[in-house]
C-alpha positions, 0 to 999 in steps of 0.5 A, a space after each residue: 662663071 663661079 670661080 676656080 675650076 674643081 677637080 671633077 672637071 678633069 683627072 680621069 679618062 672619063 672626065 669632062 676635060 678628057 672627053 673635050 680633049 678627045 673631041 678636039 683631038 678627033 677634030 685634028 686627026 680624024 674628022 678632017 677639020 684640021 687646017 694642017 693636013 686635013 685629009 690625013 686620017 690617024 687611027 683612033 688607036 693612038 689617040 691621047 698618046 699622040 699628044 705626048 709625042 707631037 708638040 705641034 698637034 698638042 698646040 692645035 688641040 689645046 687652041 681648039 679647047 681654048 676656043 671652045 671654052 671661050 665660046 662657052 663663056 660668051 654664051 653663058 655671059 650672055 645669059 648671066 642673069 638666067 644662069 644665076 637664077 638657076 644656080 640659086 634655085 639649084 642651091 635651094 632645091 638641089 635638083 630641077 626638072 628640065 620643065 622647071 628650067 625651061 620655065 625659068 628660061 621662058 623657053 617655049 617648045 617648037 
């Protein structure tokens, strides 16, 4: 939404990209969401290293990540004005509380 991705999104085992990849990998190998052999369970021990060995698995995980990214972009685009207002306010004050964000979004509890 704000330009090119920055290095903070990936690059380390605890990065957002690594976590998203692990979730997509789990969906394909351990959670039964895969269209390819959904009932076969793969141990968590292999995890990311499996992607280096199985090109087809890597393609399925990447497709899942691409779909999730598009869904996130679509949700953000639908609220672009709100997103820009929050980003502008954050640029001014650096930190906002959840109540402040909810007030800007006019979100009501319950």
